[in-house]
C-alpha positions in Angstrom: -8.9 39.4 -1.4 -11.5 37.5 -3.3 -10.5 34.0 -4.8 -8.3 34.1 -7.9 -9.4 31.9 -10.9 -6.7 29.5 -12.1 -8.0 29.7 -15.7 -6.7 32.5 -18.0 -9.4 34.8 -19.3 -9.8 33.0 -22.5 -10.4 29.8 -20.9 -13.0 30.9 -18.3 -16.2 29.2 -18.2 -18.9 31.5 -19.3 -21.9 29.4 -18.0 -21.6 30.5 -14.4 -25.1 31.5 -13.3 -25.1 30.0 -9.8 -26.1 31.4 -6.6 -22.9 31.9 -4.4 -25.1 32.0 -1.4 -25.7 28.4 -1.8 -22.2 27.6 -1.6 -21.4 25.5 1.8 -18.3 26.2 3.8 -16.6 23.1 1.9 -16.5 25.2 -1.2 -15.3 28.3 0.4 -12.3 29.7 -1.5 -13.2 28.2 -4.8 -13.7 30.5 -7.7 -17.2 30.8 -9.4 -15.5 29.0 -12.4 -14.1 26.2 -10.3 -17.5 25.6 -8.5 -19.2 25.5 -12.1 -16.8 23.1 -13.3 -17.5 21.1 -10.4 -21.1 21.0 -11.1 -20.7 20.3 -14.8 -17.9 17.7 -14.7 -18.1 16.1 -11.4 -21.9 16.5 -10.5 -21.3 18.4 -7.3 -24.4 20.0 -6.0 -24.0 22.4 -3.0 -27.4 21.8 -2.0 -27.0 18.2 -1.3 -23.3 18.1 -0.5 -23.6 17.1 3.3 -26.2 14.4 2.3 -23.7 13.1 -0.3 -20.8 13.1 2.4 -22.9 11.5 5.0 -24.1 8.7 2.7 -20.7 7.6 2.0 -19.8 8.0 5.7 -22.6 5.4 6.6 -21.1 2.9 4.5 -18.2 2.6 6.6 -19.9 0.2 8.9 -19.7 -2.4 6.1 -16.1 -2.7 6.3 -15.2 -3.3 9.9 -11.8 -4.9 8.7 -10.6 -1.4 7.7 -9.7 1.5 10.1 -10.8 4.4 8.8 -8.6 6.9 10.5 -10.1 10.1 9.2 -13.8 10.6 8.1 -14.4 14.2 8.4 -16.5 16.2 5.8 -13.6 17.7 3.9 -11.8 14.5 3.7 -14.6 12.3 2.4 -15.4 15.2 -0.3 -12.1 14.5 -2.1 -13.1 11.0 -2.6 -16.4 12.1 -3.8 -14.8 14.5 -6.4 -12.4 11.9 -7.5 -15.3 9.6 -8.5 -17.6 12.3 -9.8 -20.0 12.0 -6.8 -20.8 8.1 -7.4 -21.3 7.4 -3.8 -20.5 3.8 -4.1 -17.4 4.2 -6.1 -16.3 7.0 -3.7 -16.7 4.7 -0.7 -14.7 2.0 -2.4 -11.9 4.5 -3.0 -11.8 5.6 0.5 -11.8 2.0 1.7 -8.9 1.2 -0.5 -7.0 4.2 0.5 -6.9 3.1 4.1 -6.5 -0.5 3.2 -3.4 0.2 1.0 -1.9 1.8 4.2 -2.9 -1.1 6.4 -1.1 -3.7 3.8 1.9 -1.6 3.3 2.7 -0.3 6.9 6.4 0.0 6.4 5.7 2.7 3.5 4.0 4.9 6.0 6.0 4.7 8.9 7.4 8.1 9.4 5.3 9.4 6.4 6.9 12.9 6.3 9.2 14.9 4.3 12.2 14.8 6.8 12.2 11.0 6.6 15.6 10.2 5.4 14.5 8.2 2.3 11.6 10.6 1.3 14.1 13.6 1.9 16.6 12.0 -0.6 13.9 11.3 -3.0 12.6 15.0 -3.0 16.0 16.5 -3.0 16.8 14.5 -6.3 13.6 15.8 -7.8 11.0 13.0 -7.2 8.7 14.4 -8.0 9.3 18.0 -9.6 6.0 20.2 -9.2 5.7 23.2 -11.3 4.7 26.5 -9.3 2.2 27.4 -12.1 -1.0 25.5 -13.3 -2.0 24.8 -17.0 -4.8 26.3 -18.9 -7.2 24.0 -17.2 -6.1 24.9 -13.8 -4.4 21.3 -13.4 -1.1 21.0 -11.4 1.8 19.7 -13.4 4.1 17.2 -11.9 7.3 16.2 -13.7 9.5 13.0 -13.3 13.0 12.8 -14.8 13.4 9.0 -14.7 17.3 8.9 -15.5 17.8 10.8 -12.1 17.0 7.5 -10.1 20.3 6.6 -8.6 19.4 3.2 -7.4 22.3 3.1 -5.1 20.9 6.2 -3.4 17.0 5.8 -3.6 14.6 2.7 -3.5 11.9 2.9 -5.8 9.7 2.5 -2.7 11.1 5.6 -1.2 10.5 7.5 -4.6 7.0 6.4 -4.4 6.7 7.5 -0.7 7.9 10.8 -2.0 5.3 11.2 -4.8 2.4 9.9 -2.6 3.6 12.5 0.2 3.5 15.3 -2.6 0.0 14.3 -3.5 -1.3 14.4 -0.1 0.0 17.8 0.3 -1.3 19.1 -3.0 -4.7 17.3 -2.6 -5.5 19.4 0.3 -6.0 22.2 -2.0 -9.8 21.9 -3.1 -8.9 23.6 -6.5 -6.7 20.6 -7.3 -9.6 18.2 -6.1 -11.6 19.5 -8.9 -9.0 20.4 -11.8 -6.7 17.5 -11.1 -3.0 16.8 -12.2 -0.9 16.3 -15.2 2.2 14.2 -14.9 5.0 14.3 -17.6 7.8 11.5 -17.3 11.1 12.3 -19.2 12.8 9.0 -20.1 15.8 10.5 -21.6 19.0 8.5 -20.7 16.9 6.2 -18.7 19.1 3.1 -19.2 18.1 -0.6 -19.6 19.8 -1.5 -16.5 17.6 1.0 -14.5 14.6 -0.4 -16.3 15.4 -3.8 -15.2 14.8 -2.8 -11.7 11.0 -1.8 -12.4 9.8 -5.4 -11.5 6.2 -6.4 -11.6 5.8 -6.3 -8.0 6.9 -2.8 -7.4 4.9 -1.6 -10.6 1.9 -3.2 -9.1 2.7 -1.5 -5.8 2.7 1.9 -7.6 -0.4 1.3 -9.7 -2.2 0.2 -6.6 -1.2 3.2 -4.6 -2.0 5.7 -7.3 -4.7 4.3 -9.5 -6.6 2.5 -7.0 -6.2 4.0 -3.7 -5.6 7.8 -4.0 -8.2 10.3 -4.7 -6.7 12.4 -7.3 -7.9 13.1 -11.0 -5.1 12.6 -13.4 -5.8 14.3 -16.6 -3.1 12.7 -18.5 0.3 11.1 -18.1 2.8 11.8 -20.7 6.0 9.9 -21.7 8.6 11.7 -23.6 12.0 10.6 -24.9 10.9 6.6 -24.0 13.1 3.9 -25.4 11.8 0.8 -26.6 12.1 -1.1 -23.4 9.7 1.2 -21.9 7.1 0.2 -24.4 7.7 -3.5 -23.4 6.8 -2.5 -19.9 3.3 -2.2 -20.9 2.8 -6.0 -21.1 3.9 -6.0 -17.5 1.4 -3.2 -16.3 -1.6 -4.2 -18.6 -3.1 -6.9 -16.1 -3.3 -4.2 -13.5 -4.8 -1.4 -15.4 -8.5 -0.5 -15.8 -9.9 0.1 -19.4 -10.5 3.7 -18.6 -7.1 4.1 -17.2 -5.3 2.8 -20.5 -6.4 5.8 -22.2 -4.4 8.4 -20.5 -0.8 7.9 -21.0 0.6 9.2 -24.2 3.9 8.4 -25.9 5.2 11.5 -27.5 8.9 10.3 -28.4 11.2 13.2 -28.8 8.8 15.3 -31.0 7.0 17.4 -28.5 4.6 18.7 -31.0 2.0 16.4 -29.8 2.5 17.2 -26.3 2.1 20.8 -26.9 -1.5 20.3 -28.5 -2.5 18.9 -25.0 -0.3 21.2 -22.6 0.6 24.6 -23.9 4.3 25.5 -24.1 3.8 28.6 -21.9 3.2 26.3 -18.9 6.2 24.1 -19.5 9.9 24.5 -18.8 12.5 24.6 -21.7 13.2 21.0 -21.2 9.8 20.1 -22.7 10.0 22.7 -25.5 8.3 25.1 -23.3 8.9 28.9 -22.6 9.5 28.7 -19.1 13.1 28.5 -17.5 14.7 25.0 -16.9 13.2 23.3 -13.9 15.1 23.7 -10.8 15.2 20.4 -9.1 15.3 21.7 -5.4 12.0 23.8 -5.9 9.5 21.2 -4.4 11.9 19.9 -1.9 12.5 23.2 -0.7 8.8 23.9 -0.5 8.1 20.8 1.6 11.5 20.8 3.8 11.6 24.3 4.7 14.2 25.1 7.2 15.1 21.4 6.8 16.3 21.7 3.3 20.0 22.2 3.4 21.5 25.0 1.3 24.6 23.0 1.2 22.5 20.9 -1.5 23.3 23.5 -4.4 21.5 23.0 -7.5 23.3 24.9 -10.3 22.4 24.7 -14.0 25.4 24.1 -16.3 23.7 23.5 -19.6 20.3 22.9 -21.4 20.6 19.1 -20.8 22.4 18.8 -17.7 22.2 19.8 -13.9 25.1 19.2 -11.6 24.0 18.5 -8.2 26.7 19.4 -5.7 26.3 17.6 -2.3 28.8 18.6 0.4 28.9 17.2 3.9 25.6 17.1 5.6 23.5 14.8 7.6 23.0 12.6 4.6 26.8 11.8 4.6 28.3 9.7 2.0 24.8 9.4 0.3 25.3 12.8 -1.1 28.0 12.3 -3.4 28.4 14.4 -6.5 26.2 13.4 -9.4 25.0 14.5 -12.7 21.2 15.3 -13.0 20.4 14.2 -16.4 17.7 16.3 -18.2 15.5 15.9 -21.3 17.0 15.8 -24.8 13.6 16.5 -26.5 13.3 18.5 -29.6 10.6 20.2 -31.0 10.1 20.5 -34.9 9.6 23.6 -36.4 6.3 24.4 -38.3 2.7 24.1 -37.5 1.4 21.5 -35.1 -0.2 18.6 -36.7 -2.6 15.9 -35.6 -1.1 12.4 -36.5 -3.4 10.2 -38.3 -4.6 7.1 -36.4 -1.8 4.6 -36.4 0.7 7.0 -38.2 3.0 7.3 -35.4 3.0 4.9 -32.5 4.8 7.3 -30.2 1.5 9.4 -29.7 -0.8 6.4 -29.0 -2.2 6.3 -25.5 -0.3 3.3 -23.6 -1.4 3.6 -19.9 -2.7 5.9 -17.2 -3.3 6.8 -13.6 -6.9 7.7 -12.8 
């Protein structure tokens, strides 16, 4: 079976006139539309792909302080794609990727899905990953912030689970090109929970996602954010690149502006979409496979809540019953409209992950 395009028919690029015989083995499996998208948006040229990779590899000697544990073609290529084939920038990202891991060794010990801390975070839905991609072929990640039970999951383990999930997803070359979307639902996220988001752990997350990972984030969308999430901007701003600040959008509890950027047919009902409510166990089951315990029974009880039933398992008392809080977003009826600049603060970009 030939490669399947991730883009719906109405969204397919019509400019493809390339010669597939020029495609290298590193582009095998990509649809013609994605190859053309990589050429137009990322400056990817199959004729010089191997030379580009080798020039990045040749720079490794300039950083003897870093252990580059993987330098194969396919691995370096994802860094080139993340930096639009600017070789110096791609090498800088590659170096920061390994340096971040050297500086945070404890985070990457037993860095796999069955690590107890990562497993708990995955089972609690950190992150959620939608099965289908949006109209641009981007993978949609979800975070329901109120589900952070601080007696059960450390912020570091949640970050580890997110980074591990991205490592798995970025193996797909289509996603290296099309990228990701992140939606964070802040419904029921308390001030007490927010107080645990200290500058040091926020800095750790930003360094791990913005500065040290080869993923293209097309947008980070906040919904139902309280006032104190706005206040976090003053803590985060010193750590953000100018380009980065443009890609988080604050939608409040009116999702019309979200739907202008991500079509409702690609979203679960929590975000005013046409898909069923998101099952928190979906991505955990994908990563854990047989290690995912069926005793962790996720049952939808209402539009706004999911009860997670944890019976006895190897997670022992940490798997006590809890309420998984869901979005309380509303979508106003009527035609979607664009807000005038400054008219609604909730739709203004705040920060983003590049």
